[in-house]
Structure formats: C-alpha cells, structure tokens
MISE-323489 format. One record per residue (C-alpha): residue number from 1; residue in three letters; x, y, z. Coordinates in nm, 3 decimals. Example, Ala and Ser with C-alpha at 12.3 -4.5 7.8 and 13.67 -1.06 7.14 Angstrom:
2
<atom n="1" res="ALA" X="1.230" Y="-0.450" Z="0.780"/>
<atom n="2" res="SER" X="1.367" Y="-0.106" Z="0.714"/>
This chain:
175
<atom n="1" res="UNK" X="4.685" Y="0.920" Z="-0.357"/>
<atom n="2" res="UNK" X="5.039" Y="0.795" Z="-0.439"/>
<atom n="3" res="UNK" X="5.054" Y="0.703" Z="-0.803"/>
<atom n="4" res="UNK" X="5.433" Y="0.630" Z="-0.845"/>
<atom n="5" res="UNK" X="5.502" Y="0.300" Z="-1.002"/>
<atom n="6" res="UNK" X="5.872" Y="0.325" Z="-0.938"/>
<atom n="7" res="UNK" X="5.888" Y="0.064" Z="-0.643"/>
<atom n="8" res="UNK" X="5.694" Y="-0.191" Z="-0.857"/>
<atom n="9" res="UNK" X="5.917" Y="-0.119" Z="-1.159"/>
<atom n="10" res="UNK" X="6.237" Y="-0.125" Z="-0.965"/>
<atom n="11" res="UNK" X="6.133" Y="-0.454" Z="-0.788"/>
<atom n="12" res="UNK" X="5.997" Y="-0.627" Z="-1.098"/>
<atom n="13" res="UNK" X="6.323" Y="-0.532" Z="-1.300"/>
<atom n="14" res="UNK" X="6.539" Y="-0.661" Z="-1.012"/>
<atom n="15" res="UNK" X="6.361" Y="-0.997" Z="-1.019"/>
<atom n="16" res="UNK" X="6.394" Y="-1.027" Z="-1.387"/>
<atom n="17" res="UNK" X="6.762" Y="-0.967" Z="-1.387"/>
<atom n="18" res="UNK" X="6.799" Y="-1.188" Z="-1.086"/>
<atom n="19" res="UNK" X="6.611" Y="-1.478" Z="-1.265"/>
<atom n="20" res="UNK" X="6.795" Y="-1.415" Z="-1.585"/>
<atom n="21" res="UNK" X="7.124" Y="-1.262" Z="-1.505"/>
<atom n="22" res="UNK" X="7.350" Y="-1.067" Z="-1.728"/>
<atom n="23" res="UNK" X="7.634" Y="-1.226" Z="-1.931"/>
<atom n="24" res="UNK" X="7.960" Y="-1.043" Z="-1.841"/>
<atom n="25" res="UNK" X="8.087" Y="-0.777" Z="-1.622"/>
<atom n="26" res="UNK" X="7.966" Y="-0.427" Z="-1.499"/>
<atom n="27" res="UNK" X="7.880" Y="-0.296" Z="-1.840"/>
<atom n="28" res="UNK" X="7.674" Y="-0.603" Z="-1.928"/>
<atom n="29" res="UNK" X="7.504" Y="-0.588" Z="-1.595"/>
<atom n="30" res="UNK" X="7.414" Y="-0.201" Z="-1.657"/>
<atom n="31" res="UNK" X="7.283" Y="-0.293" Z="-2.012"/>
<atom n="32" res="UNK" X="7.079" Y="-0.599" Z="-1.894"/>
<atom n="33" res="UNK" X="6.937" Y="-0.384" Z="-1.619"/>
<atom n="34" res="UNK" X="6.839" Y="-0.102" Z="-1.868"/>
<atom n="35" res="UNK" X="6.664" Y="-0.357" Z="-2.094"/>
<atom n="36" res="UNK" X="6.473" Y="-0.512" Z="-1.820"/>
<atom n="37" res="UNK" X="6.376" Y="-0.181" Z="-1.667"/>
<atom n="38" res="UNK" X="6.253" Y="-0.049" Z="-1.994"/>
<atom n="39" res="UNK" X="6.048" Y="-0.352" Z="-2.074"/>
<atom n="40" res="UNK" X="5.905" Y="-0.341" Z="-1.708"/>
<atom n="41" res="UNK" X="5.816" Y="0.027" Z="-1.747"/>
<atom n="42" res="UNK" X="5.642" Y="-0.029" Z="-2.062"/>
<atom n="43" res="UNK" X="5.452" Y="-0.327" Z="-1.904"/>
<atom n="44" res="UNK" X="5.366" Y="-0.146" Z="-1.578"/>
<atom n="45" res="UNK" X="5.235" Y="0.157" Z="-1.777"/>
<atom n="46" res="UNK" X="5.018" Y="-0.065" Z="-1.980"/>
<atom n="47" res="UNK" X="4.893" Y="-0.258" Z="-1.685"/>
<atom n="48" res="UNK" X="4.820" Y="0.055" Z="-1.467"/>
<atom n="49" res="UNK" X="4.746" Y="0.307" Z="-1.731"/>
<atom n="50" res="UNK" X="4.548" Y="0.573" Z="-1.525"/>
<atom n="51" res="UNK" X="4.653" Y="0.743" Z="-1.205"/>
<atom n="52" res="UNK" X="4.366" Y="0.567" Z="-1.034"/>
<atom n="53" res="UNK" X="4.512" Y="0.222" Z="-1.129"/>
<atom n="54" res="UNK" X="4.850" Y="0.319" Z="-1.018"/>
<atom n="55" res="UNK" X="4.731" Y="0.443" Z="-0.695"/>
<atom n="56" res="UNK" X="4.529" Y="0.130" Z="-0.631"/>
<atom n="57" res="UNK" X="4.822" Y="-0.097" Z="-0.686"/>
<atom n="58" res="UNK" X="5.047" Y="0.124" Z="-0.480"/>
<atom n="59" res="UNK" X="4.798" Y="0.108" Z="-0.190"/>
<atom n="60" res="UNK" X="4.701" Y="-0.262" Z="-0.218"/>
<atom n="61" res="UNK" X="5.047" Y="-0.396" Z="-0.321"/>
<atom n="62" res="UNK" X="5.126" Y="-0.590" Z="-0.640"/>
<atom n="63" res="UNK" X="5.136" Y="-0.949" Z="-0.488"/>
<atom n="64" res="UNK" X="5.500" Y="-1.042" Z="-0.495"/>
<atom n="65" res="UNK" X="5.728" Y="-1.292" Z="-0.657"/>
<atom n="66" res="UNK" X="5.630" Y="-1.635" Z="-0.506"/>
<atom n="67" res="UNK" X="5.461" Y="-1.783" Z="-0.804"/>
<atom n="68" res="UNK" X="5.733" Y="-1.658" Z="-1.042"/>
<atom n="69" res="UNK" X="6.008" Y="-1.798" Z="-0.796"/>
<atom n="70" res="UNK" X="5.815" Y="-2.123" Z="-0.823"/>
<atom n="71" res="UNK" X="5.790" Y="-2.130" Z="-1.196"/>
<atom n="72" res="UNK" X="6.167" Y="-2.039" Z="-1.239"/>
<atom n="73" res="UNK" X="6.294" Y="-2.246" Z="-0.949"/>
<atom n="74" res="UNK" X="6.441" Y="-1.972" Z="-0.758"/>
<atom n="75" res="UNK" X="6.510" Y="-1.992" Z="-0.384"/>
<atom n="76" res="UNK" X="6.218" Y="-1.930" Z="-0.152"/>
<atom n="77" res="UNK" X="6.227" Y="-1.596" Z="0.033"/>
<atom n="78" res="UNK" X="6.178" Y="-1.768" Z="0.368"/>
<atom n="79" res="UNK" X="6.521" Y="-1.891" Z="0.375"/>
<atom n="80" res="UNK" X="6.667" Y="-1.550" Z="0.420"/>
<atom n="81" res="UNK" X="6.621" Y="-1.260" Z="0.672"/>
<atom n="82" res="UNK" X="6.325" Y="-1.024" Z="0.575"/>
<atom n="83" res="UNK" X="6.552" Y="-0.737" Z="0.473"/>
<atom n="84" res="UNK" X="6.705" Y="-0.958" Z="0.205"/>
<atom n="85" res="UNK" X="6.371" Y="-1.053" Z="0.039"/>
<atom n="86" res="UNK" X="6.102" Y="-0.772" Z="0.139"/>
<atom n="87" res="UNK" X="6.161" Y="-0.601" Z="-0.192"/>
<atom n="88" res="UNK" X="6.020" Y="-0.918" Z="-0.360"/>
<atom n="89" res="UNK" X="5.663" Y="-0.820" Z="-0.226"/>
<atom n="90" res="UNK" X="5.668" Y="-0.527" Z="-0.473"/>
<atom n="91" res="UNK" X="5.720" Y="-0.767" Z="-0.783"/>
<atom n="92" res="UNK" X="5.406" Y="-0.770" Z="-0.999"/>
<atom n="93" res="UNK" X="5.354" Y="-1.108" Z="-1.156"/>
<atom n="94" res="UNK" X="5.149" Y="-0.972" Z="-1.457"/>
<atom n="95" res="UNK" X="5.407" Y="-0.697" Z="-1.520"/>
<atom n="96" res="UNK" X="5.694" Y="-0.953" Z="-1.506"/>
<atom n="97" res="UNK" X="5.509" Y="-1.171" Z="-1.757"/>
<atom n="98" res="UNK" X="5.427" Y="-0.888" Z="-1.988"/>
<atom n="99" res="UNK" X="5.782" Y="-0.754" Z="-1.975"/>
<atom n="100" res="UNK" X="5.919" Y="-1.107" Z="-2.060"/>
<atom n="101" res="UNK" X="5.684" Y="-1.113" Z="-2.363"/>
<atom n="102" res="UNK" X="5.808" Y="-0.769" Z="-2.481"/>
<atom n="103" res="UNK" X="6.172" Y="-0.870" Z="-2.427"/>
<atom n="104" res="UNK" X="6.130" Y="-1.175" Z="-2.658"/>
<atom n="105" res="UNK" X="5.904" Y="-1.034" Z="-2.932"/>
<atom n="106" res="UNK" X="6.017" Y="-0.715" Z="-3.105"/>
<atom n="107" res="UNK" X="5.682" Y="-0.658" Z="-3.286"/>
<atom n="108" res="UNK" X="5.486" Y="-0.693" Z="-2.964"/>
<atom n="109" res="UNK" X="5.726" Y="-0.451" Z="-2.797"/>
<atom n="110" res="UNK" X="5.666" Y="-0.203" Z="-3.074"/>
<atom n="111" res="UNK" X="5.296" Y="-0.218" Z="-3.039"/>
<atom n="112" res="UNK" X="5.315" Y="-0.191" Z="-2.668"/>
<atom n="113" res="UNK" X="5.524" Y="0.119" Z="-2.679"/>
<atom n="114" res="UNK" X="5.282" Y="0.274" Z="-2.932"/>
<atom n="115" res="UNK" X="4.993" Y="0.184" Z="-2.701"/>
<atom n="116" res="UNK" X="5.141" Y="0.398" Z="-2.417"/>
<atom n="117" res="UNK" X="4.986" Y="0.707" Z="-2.567"/>
<atom n="118" res="UNK" X="4.638" Y="0.570" Z="-2.444"/>
<atom n="119" res="UNK" X="4.707" Y="0.621" Z="-2.076"/>
<atom n="120" res="UNK" X="4.803" Y="0.889" Z="-1.823"/>
<atom n="121" res="UNK" X="5.162" Y="0.816" Z="-1.818"/>
<atom n="122" res="UNK" X="5.387" Y="1.019" Z="-2.041"/>
<atom n="123" res="UNK" X="5.608" Y="0.855" Z="-2.286"/>
<atom n="124" res="UNK" X="5.852" Y="1.099" Z="-2.447"/>
<atom n="125" res="UNK" X="5.931" Y="0.893" Z="-2.769"/>
<atom n="126" res="UNK" X="6.034" Y="0.555" Z="-2.869"/>
<atom n="127" res="UNK" X="6.396" Y="0.678" Z="-2.798"/>
<atom n="128" res="UNK" X="6.310" Y="0.640" Z="-2.438"/>
<atom n="129" res="UNK" X="6.280" Y="0.272" Z="-2.488"/>
<atom n="130" res="UNK" X="6.552" Y="0.230" Z="-2.757"/>
<atom n="131" res="UNK" X="6.728" Y="-0.072" Z="-2.567"/>
<atom n="132" res="UNK" X="6.381" Y="-0.260" Z="-2.559"/>
<atom n="133" res="UNK" X="6.291" Y="-0.176" Z="-2.919"/>
<atom n="134" res="UNK" X="6.621" Y="-0.177" Z="-3.111"/>
<atom n="135" res="UNK" X="6.870" Y="-0.356" Z="-2.899"/>
<atom n="136" res="UNK" X="7.228" Y="-0.352" Z="-3.055"/>
<atom n="137" res="UNK" X="7.476" Y="-0.649" Z="-3.042"/>
<atom n="138" res="UNK" X="7.599" Y="-0.530" Z="-2.711"/>
<atom n="139" res="UNK" X="7.267" Y="-0.525" Z="-2.556"/>
<atom n="140" res="UNK" X="7.194" Y="-0.872" Z="-2.704"/>
<atom n="141" res="UNK" X="7.507" Y="-1.023" Z="-2.560"/>
<atom n="142" res="UNK" X="7.455" Y="-0.866" Z="-2.222"/>
<atom n="143" res="UNK" X="7.093" Y="-0.982" Z="-2.174"/>
<atom n="144" res="UNK" X="7.125" Y="-1.325" Z="-2.360"/>
<atom n="145" res="UNK" X="6.930" Y="-1.499" Z="-2.093"/>
<atom n="146" res="UNK" X="6.687" Y="-1.210" Z="-2.039"/>
<atom n="147" res="UNK" X="6.606" Y="-1.210" Z="-2.407"/>
<atom n="148" res="UNK" X="6.599" Y="-1.587" Z="-2.464"/>
<atom n="149" res="UNK" X="6.246" Y="-1.678" Z="-2.587"/>
<atom n="150" res="UNK" X="6.268" Y="-2.054" Z="-2.450"/>
<atom n="151" res="UNK" X="6.402" Y="-1.959" Z="-2.118"/>
<atom n="152" res="UNK" X="6.138" Y="-1.685" Z="-2.065"/>
<atom n="153" res="UNK" X="5.839" Y="-1.876" Z="-2.210"/>
<atom n="154" res="UNK" X="5.711" Y="-1.993" Z="-1.881"/>
<atom n="155" res="UNK" X="5.689" Y="-1.633" Z="-1.742"/>
<atom n="156" res="UNK" X="5.594" Y="-1.478" Z="-2.074"/>
<atom n="157" res="UNK" X="5.308" Y="-1.724" Z="-2.127"/>
<atom n="158" res="UNK" X="5.150" Y="-1.668" Z="-1.784"/>
<atom n="159" res="UNK" X="4.948" Y="-1.364" Z="-1.899"/>
<atom n="160" res="UNK" X="5.023" Y="-1.324" Z="-2.261"/>
<atom n="161" res="UNK" X="4.659" Y="-1.337" Z="-2.353"/>
<atom n="162" res="UNK" X="4.585" Y="-1.046" Z="-2.120"/>
<atom n="163" res="UNK" X="4.868" Y="-0.846" Z="-2.285"/>
<atom n="164" res="UNK" X="4.716" Y="-0.916" Z="-2.634"/>
<atom n="165" res="UNK" X="4.372" Y="-0.810" Z="-2.504"/>
<atom n="166" res="UNK" X="4.522" Y="-0.486" Z="-2.370"/>
<atom n="167" res="UNK" X="4.693" Y="-0.404" Z="-2.697"/>
<atom n="168" res="UNK" X="4.371" Y="-0.457" Z="-2.901"/>
<atom n="169" res="UNK" X="4.239" Y="-0.141" Z="-3.030"/>
<atom n="170" res="UNK" X="3.922" Y="0.004" Z="-2.860"/>
<atom n="171" res="UNK" X="3.985" Y="-0.180" Z="-2.532"/>
<atom n="172" res="UNK" X="3.896" Y="0.015" Z="-2.212"/>
<atom n="173" res="UNK" X="4.177" Y="0.153" Z="-2.004"/>
<atom n="174" res="UNK" X="4.091" Y="0.010" Z="-1.686"/>
<atom n="175" res="UNK" X="4.338" Y="-0.253" Z="-1.565"/>
C-alpha cells in the first residue's frame, strides 16, 4: 500500500501559497513555500499518523480544494484546462485548515510538532520545522499574508476543533 503523503503535502502547500502569496521576489517565494510546506507536513502527519491512515488517503484521495476556493474567493477550477487544475484534487481541506492554524499560532505549532512522536512518521527534531516554529524577520516578511491571523481565520477555523482534539493527550491515533 502506498503510504507516501508527498502528493497531498505538495498540493496543499501549493494551494496555501497560491491563496496567500509571498511578499517579494524569488527568495521570499522560497521562504514562504518552506513555511507552508513545514506547516502542511506537520498537519498531514497529525491527520494521517499511521501508515494505514496514509495509505487510505492515498488510495481514496483527500477531497480537493473546492470548498477552500469558495471560502477564499479563488477562481473555480472549471475555468481552466484540466492539466492546470488537476493538482487541486490532492489538496486536503482538513490539512490546509490545520496548517493555517499552525502558521498563525506559535504555541499550537509547538504542541503539534511535539505530538508527531505519537505516529508512524519520523520527525528528526524541531530543527526540521524551524521556519514554522521560530520564523525570523525574513520569514515573517516573506510570508506576511500566509501568517496573517485575520486573513487565515476562515480557513483555520474550519477544523480547529478537530486539531485541538488531536492534540489532546491520550487521544487515539486513528484519523
């Protein structure tokens, strides 16, 4: 069974950086992407903590970006050729919501990274998620929209309760 979450992580991070684009040039774009990818990676590993969970979402598909597009006012996918929007089917709404919450709440991000030890996914250290946990001024400038609590609130609030439940000690690992 395929248990690689990288297509889901890549698509969801791409959606976040498209909905909340970087401020600046190529370096800002790379810094913003790194922060989005780290937040999405943590969220995906929390959402799908076991190999079985990851395998099931890989087989069934995560659901797509339609509701997120509607909430943020993004263009509907139907206006473009399929090859331009097919990646959007790999966006996971819950993972995007959890990542948005992590990007706007440093304490919650710290709890989430600490909780990764409970699943099958390996997390080297908090250093792997440095840009999420301890962004410097350059990171913050590059991802000003991506880390803005008011702008991300509609997405972050979608599944905030589920994230808090997941981070509650003693909770079962099943997604």
